[in-house]
C-alpha positions as CSV (number, residue, x, y, z in Angstrom):
1,X,-27.4,-44.4,-40.2
2,X,-24.6,-45.3,-37.8
3,X,-24.5,-41.8,-36.5
4,X,-28.3,-41.8,-36.1
5,X,-28.1,-45.1,-34.2
6,X,-25.3,-43.8,-32.0
7,X,-27.2,-40.6,-31.2
8,X,-30.4,-42.6,-30.4
9,X,-28.4,-44.9,-28.2
10,X,-26.8,-42.1,-26.2
11,X,-30.2,-40.4,-25.7
12,X,-31.7,-43.7,-24.6
13,X,-28.9,-44.1,-22.0
14,X,-29.3,-40.5,-20.9
15,X,-25.7,-39.8,-21.7
16,X,-25.6,-36.8,-24.1
17,X,-21.9,-35.8,-24.6
18,X,-22.8,-32.2,-25.6
19,X,-25.0,-31.9,-22.5
20,X,-22.3,-33.4,-20.3
21,X,-19.7,-30.9,-21.7
22,X,-22.1,-28.0,-21.2
23,X,-22.7,-29.1,-17.6
24,X,-18.9,-29.4,-17.0
25,X,-18.5,-25.8,-18.2
26,X,-21.3,-24.7,-15.9
27,X,-19.6,-26.4,-13.0
28,X,-16.4,-24.3,-13.5
29,X,-16.7,-21.5,-11.0
30,X,-14.8,-18.3,-10.7
31,X,-12.4,-19.7,-8.1
32,X,-11.4,-22.4,-10.7
33,X,-10.8,-19.6,-13.3
34,X,-8.7,-17.7,-10.8
35,X,-6.5,-20.7,-10.2
36,X,-6.0,-21.2,-13.9
37,X,-5.3,-17.5,-14.5
38,X,-2.7,-17.3,-11.8
39,X,-1.0,-20.6,-12.7
40,X,-1.0,-20.2,-16.5
41,X,-0.7,-16.4,-16.9
42,X,0.1,-14.3,-13.8
43,X,2.8,-16.2,-12.0
44,X,4.9,-17.0,-15.1
45,X,4.7,-13.6,-16.7
46,X,3.9,-10.9,-14.1
47,X,6.3,-9.5,-11.5
48,X,3.3,-8.2,-9.6
49,X,1.4,-11.5,-9.4
50,X,1.4,-11.3,-5.6
51,X,-0.8,-8.2,-5.9
52,X,-3.2,-10.0,-8.2
53,X,-3.5,-12.9,-5.7
54,X,-4.1,-10.4,-2.9
55,X,-6.9,-8.7,-4.9
56,X,-8.5,-12.0,-5.7
57,X,-8.4,-13.2,-2.0
58,X,-9.6,-9.9,-0.6
59,X,-12.2,-8.6,-3.1
60,X,-13.1,-11.2,-5.7
61,X,-13.3,-14.7,-4.4
62,X,-15.3,-14.0,-1.2
63,X,-18.1,-12.6,-3.5
64,X,-17.8,-14.4,-6.8
65,X,-15.7,-17.5,-6.0
66,X,-18.7,-19.9,-5.9
67,X,-20.5,-18.5,-9.0
68,X,-20.2,-20.5,-12.3
69,X,-18.1,-18.6,-14.8
70,X,-20.7,-18.8,-17.5
71,X,-23.3,-17.3,-15.2
72,X,-21.4,-14.2,-14.3
73,X,-23.1,-11.1,-15.6
74,X,-22.3,-7.4,-15.7
75,X,-24.6,-7.0,-12.7
76,X,-22.4,-9.4,-10.7
77,X,-19.3,-7.4,-11.5
78,X,-21.0,-4.0,-10.7
79,X,-22.3,-5.4,-7.4
80,X,-18.8,-6.4,-6.5
81,X,-17.2,-3.0,-7.5
82,X,-19.8,-0.6,-5.9
83,X,-19.2,-1.5,-2.3
84,X,-15.4,-1.1,-2.7
85,X,-15.8,2.7,-3.3
86,X,-18.9,3.2,-1.2
87,X,-18.1,5.4,1.9
88,X,-20.4,3.0,3.8
89,X,-18.6,0.0,2.4
90,X,-14.8,-0.4,2.1
91,X,-14.5,3.3,1.2
92,X,-11.5,2.6,-1.1
93,X,-12.2,4.3,-4.4
94,X,-8.5,3.9,-5.4
95,X,-8.9,0.1,-5.4
96,X,-11.9,0.0,-7.8
97,X,-9.8,0.3,-11.0
98,X,-7.2,-2.4,-10.0
99,X,-10.0,-4.8,-9.2
100,X,-11.9,-4.1,-12.4
101,X,-8.7,-4.3,-14.4
102,X,-7.8,-7.7,-13.0
103,X,-11.3,-9.1,-13.5
104,X,-11.2,-7.9,-17.1
105,X,-7.9,-9.7,-17.7
106,X,-9.1,-12.8,-16.1
107,X,-12.3,-13.0,-18.2
108,X,-10.3,-12.2,-21.4
109,X,-8.1,-15.2,-20.4
110,X,-11.3,-17.3,-20.1
111,X,-12.8,-16.3,-23.5
112,X,-10.7,-18.6,-25.8
113,X,-10.7,-21.4,-23.2
114,X,-13.3,-24.0,-22.2
115,X,-15.4,-21.8,-19.8
116,X,-18.5,-21.5,-22.0
117,X,-18.5,-17.6,-22.2
118,X,-19.1,-15.6,-25.3
119,X,-18.3,-12.1,-24.0
120,X,-16.3,-10.4,-21.2
121,X,-18.9,-9.4,-18.5
122,X,-16.6,-6.7,-17.2
123,X,-17.1,-4.7,-20.4
124,X,-19.2,-1.5,-19.9
125,X,-19.2,-1.8,-16.1
126,X,-18.8,1.5,-14.2
127,X,-15.5,2.2,-12.5
128,X,-14.7,5.9,-12.6
129,X,-11.2,7.0,-11.9
130,X,-10.6,8.2,-8.4
131,X,-9.9,11.8,-7.8
132,X,-6.3,12.9,-7.4
133,X,-5.1,12.7,-3.8
134,X,-3.7,15.9,-2.3
135,X,-3.2,14.8,1.2
136,X,-0.1,15.8,3.0
137,X,0.7,15.9,6.7
138,X,1.0,19.2,8.5
139,X,3.7,19.9,11.1
140,X,1.2,19.1,13.9
141,X,0.4,15.8,12.3
142,X,4.0,15.1,11.6
143,X,4.8,15.4,15.3
144,X,2.1,12.8,16.0
145,X,3.4,10.6,13.2
146,X,7.0,10.7,14.4
147,X,5.8,9.9,17.9
148,X,3.8,6.9,16.5
149,X,6.9,5.7,14.6
150,X,9.0,5.7,17.8
151,X,6.3,3.7,19.6
152,X,6.1,1.3,16.7
153,X,9.8,0.6,16.8
154,X,9.8,0.3,20.6
155,X,6.9,-2.3,20.4
156,X,9.0,-4.6,18.1
157,X,7.8,-3.4,14.7
158,X,11.0,-1.6,13.8
159,X,10.8,-2.6,10.1
160,X,7.5,-0.8,9.6
161,X,8.8,2.3,11.4
162,X,12.0,2.3,9.3
163,X,10.2,1.9,6.1
164,X,7.8,4.7,6.7
165,X,10.5,7.0,8.0
166,X,12.7,6.4,4.9
167,X,9.7,7.2,2.5
168,X,9.4,10.6,4.3
169,X,13.1,11.3,4.4
170,X,13.9,10.3,0.7
171,X,10.6,11.2,-1.0
172,X,10.7,8.0,-2.9
173,X,7.7,5.7,-3.7
174,X,6.7,3.2,-0.9
175,X,7.2,0.2,-3.2
176,X,10.6,1.3,-4.3
177,X,11.7,1.7,-0.7
178,X,10.4,-1.8,0.2
179,X,12.6,-3.2,-2.6
180,X,15.8,-1.4,-1.6
181,X,18.9,-3.6,-1.6
182,X,22.0,-3.1,0.5
183,X,24.2,-3.2,-2.5
184,X,22.4,-0.3,-4.1
185,X,23.2,2.0,-1.2
186,X,26.6,3.6,-1.7
187,X,27.3,4.2,2.0
188,X,27.9,0.5,2.4
189,X,30.4,0.3,-0.4
190,X,34.1,-0.2,0.4
191,X,35.8,2.9,1.7
192,X,32.5,4.6,2.6
193,X,32.3,3.5,6.2
194,X,32.4,7.0,7.6
195,X,30.2,8.7,4.9
196,X,27.5,10.9,6.5
197,X,25.5,11.3,3.3
198,X,25.1,9.2,0.2
199,X,23.0,8.0,-2.7
200,X,20.8,5.0,-3.4
201,X,20.4,3.6,-6.9
202,X,16.7,3.2,-7.0
203,X,16.5,1.7,-10.5
204,X,17.7,2.0,-14.1
205,X,15.7,4.0,-16.6
206,X,14.6,2.7,-20.0
207,X,17.6,4.5,-21.7
208,X,20.0,2.9,-19.2
209,X,20.6,5.9,-17.1
210,X,20.7,5.3,-13.3
211,X,17.9,6.8,-11.2
212,X,19.2,7.5,-7.7
213,X,17.9,9.1,-4.6
214,X,19.8,11.4,-2.2
215,X,20.3,10.2,1.4
216,X,20.4,12.9,4.1
217,X,22.5,12.6,7.2
218,X,19.4,11.4,9.1
219,X,18.6,8.8,6.4
220,X,22.1,7.5,6.5
221,X,21.9,7.2,10.3
222,X,18.6,5.3,10.0
223,X,20.0,2.9,7.5
224,X,23.2,2.2,9.4
225,X,21.2,1.6,12.6
226,X,18.8,-0.7,10.7
227,X,21.7,-2.6,9.1
228,X,23.3,-3.3,12.6
229,X,19.9,-4.4,13.9
230,X,19.3,-6.7,10.9
231,X,22.7,-8.3,11.1
232,X,22.2,-9.0,14.9
233,X,18.7,-10.5,14.2
234,X,20.0,-12.6,11.4
235,X,22.8,-14.0,13.6
236,X,20.4,-14.7,16.5
237,X,18.0,-16.6,14.1
238,X,20.9,-18.6,12.6
239,X,22.1,-19.6,16.1
240,X,18.6,-20.8,17.0
241,X,18.2,-22.7,13.7
242,X,21.7,-24.3,13.8
243,X,21.4,-28.0,13.0
244,X,17.7,-27.7,12.0
245,X,18.2,-26.4,8.5
246,X,20.9,-25.2,6.1
247,X,22.5,-21.9,7.1
248,X,21.3,-18.9,5.2
249,X,23.1,-15.7,4.1
250,X,22.0,-12.3,5.2
251,X,19.2,-11.0,3.0
252,X,20.2,-8.9,0.1
253,X,17.1,-6.7,0.8
254,X,17.0,-3.9,3.3
255,X,13.4,-5.1,4.2
256,X,13.4,-8.8,3.7
257,X,10.2,-10.9,3.8
258,X,9.2,-12.1,7.2
259,X,9.1,-15.6,8.5
260,X,6.8,-17.8,6.6
261,X,6.3,-15.2,3.8
262,X,9.3,-15.8,1.6
263,X,8.9,-17.7,-1.7
264,X,10.1,-21.3,-1.8
265,X,10.8,-23.3,-5.0
266,X,11.3,-27.0,-4.8
267,X,11.9,-26.7,-1.1
268,X,14.7,-24.2,-1.5
269,X,14.7,-20.8,0.2
270,X,14.3,-17.8,-2.1
271,X,15.3,-14.4,-0.8
272,X,12.6,-11.7,-1.3
273,X,11.6,-8.3,-0.1
274,X,8.6,-7.6,2.1
275,X,5.3,-7.5,0.3
276,X,3.9,-4.1,-0.4
277,X,0.5,-5.2,1.1
278,X,1.2,-3.8,4.5
279,X,-2.3,-2.5,5.4
280,X,-2.3,-3.9,8.9
281,X,1.1,-2.4,9.7
282,X,0.1,1.0,8.4
283,X,-3.2,0.7,10.3
284,X,-1.3,0.1,13.5
285,X,0.6,3.4,13.0
286,X,-2.6,5.3,12.2
287,X,-4.2,3.9,15.4
288,X,-1.2,5.0,17.5
289,X,-1.6,8.6,16.1
290,X,-5.3,8.7,17.0
291,X,-4.7,7.0,20.4
292,X,-7.1,4.1,19.8
293,X,-6.8,0.4,19.2
294,X,-6.7,-1.0,15.7
295,X,-10.2,-2.5,16.3
296,X,-11.5,0.9,17.4
297,X,-10.0,2.6,14.4
298,X,-11.5,0.0,12.1
299,X,-14.9,0.6,13.7
300,X,-14.7,4.3,13.1
301,X,-13.6,3.8,9.5
302,X,-16.5,1.3,9.0
303,X,-18.9,3.9,10.2
304,X,-17.5,6.5,7.9
305,X,-16.0,8.5,10.7
306,X,-12.3,8.2,9.9
307,X,-10.3,10.7,12.1
308,X,-8.3,13.2,10.0
309,X,-5.1,12.0,11.7
310,X,-5.7,8.5,10.3
311,X,-6.6,9.6,6.8
312,X,-3.3,9.1,5.1
313,X,-1.5,6.5,3.0
314,X,2.2,5.7,2.7
315,X,2.3,7.4,-0.7
316,X,1.1,10.6,1.0
317,X,4.4,10.8,2.8
318,X,6.2,11.3,-0.5
319,X,3.8,14.2,-1.2
320,X,4.5,15.5,2.3
321,X,8.3,15.4,1.6
322,X,7.7,17.4,-1.6
323,X,5.5,19.9,0.2
324,X,8.1,20.4,2.9
325,X,10.8,21.2,0.3
326,X,8.7,24.0,-1.1
327,X,8.0,25.3,2.4
328,X,11.7,25.3,3.2
329,X,12.6,27.2,0.0
330,X,14.0,24.5,-2.2
331,X,13.6,25.5,-5.9
332,X,10.9,23.6,-7.7
333,X,13.2,22.0,-10.3
334,X,15.4,20.6,-7.5
335,X,12.4,19.3,-5.6
336,X,11.2,17.5,-8.7
337,X,14.6,15.9,-9.2
338,X,14.6,14.7,-5.6
339,X,11.4,12.8,-6.3
340,X,12.9,11.5,-9.6
341,X,10.1,13.0,-11.7
342,X,10.8,12.8,-15.4
343,X,11.9,16.1,-17.0
344,X,10.3,16.0,-20.5
345,X,11.7,19.4,-21.5
346,X,14.4,19.9,-24.2
347,X,16.7,21.0,-21.3
348,X,17.0,17.4,-20.1
349,X,18.5,16.4,-23.5
350,X,21.4,18.9,-23.3
351,X,21.7,19.5,-19.5
352,X,23.3,16.3,-18.1
353,X,24.2,17.7,-14.7
354,X,23.0,15.4,-11.9
355,X,22.5,18.2,-9.2
356,X,23.8,15.9,-6.5
357,X,24.9,18.6,-4.0
358,X,21.6,20.4,-4.5
359,X,19.5,17.3,-4.0
360,X,21.5,16.4,-0.9
361,X,20.9,19.9,0.5
362,X,17.2,19.6,-0.1
363,X,16.8,16.3,1.8
364,X,19.0,17.5,4.6
365,X,16.7,20.5,5.0
366,X,13.7,18.2,5.2
367,X,15.5,16.0,7.8
368,X,16.5,19.0,9.9
369,X,12.9,20.2,9.9
370,X,11.6,16.8,11.0
371,X,14.3,16.7,13.7
372,X,13.1,20.1,15.0
373,X,9.5,18.8,15.2
374,X,10.7,15.7,17.0
375,X,12.7,17.7,19.5
376,X,9.8,20.0,20.1
377,X,7.6,17.0,20.9
378,X,10.1,15.5,23.3
379,X,10.6,18.9,25.0
380,X,6.8,19.3,25.4
381,X,6.5,15.8,26.8
């Protein structure tokens, strides 16, 4: 009787607890879910949480941020994914799977929590895998690319130019080059001041073996020049900030995060590498190659008329390096070792030779070829 009287009283007052809770769930929108997912799951446990945040800010929240979580349907998800790969939309088919994967994880995170959903709306949505990229730059395109990198450096964007140049010279992945540390490059070790070639410890494999990349004479020259520039810039900034904040050590990263982009915890400065979301920087180099403004290039891309010269990604430079090695007569197995591709054959178990001289020869051949292209361009000019 008491429960009946209580229920009747709450109905008379228009204050139904179940209805209020249901309404509260309805009021939780996707932007609220994104905040909870990032704070409780992504940031504490994922090294790539910055990429998740970037995807949310770019692709998800502008479309679904205001939609109540419990009202999101498969149709909502599909309507978000389709324009990303549409040639008349973003024309970025390679981005569809990462966006869909993040949405799926986020709604799985919501299922056992108080968001009022009974199933993951991402399930059974259509996100086909993009075709394999085969793009590599021809010699004629490389001449324009090297010219654009020189112009990029001269205009004050030397970090972008150095990053892209090292991808091409080493054949390593763009993200790995961004995370390069000074102490992982042996030419800066004691007693190596006059070394003209060297090796860079990219990372450690699962079995504990070091994975390193060969550095050609040109790559060493680029790194030494960039080191001198970085130290001079650091000294200049510290002089300007003297008395305004605590002095900071030179960054441990070859490509440190820029001003205002480094992580801070409890007000303390945290050293970090540049983010790998460098679309605007790469777009600037593409525009230089085509000879138009960034806005002009964006207009062409939006109209589905991307010039062939601008149709490349940083990872295509790694493929270009590999293609050049074959063109220059480097044996296939050596080329694969330069790129640090895994050898799954039985030979890798018994043959522990590291092929350092052979790998150095391969990257030196690539560097010499690029130098010839650059000289030919300068002579023509």
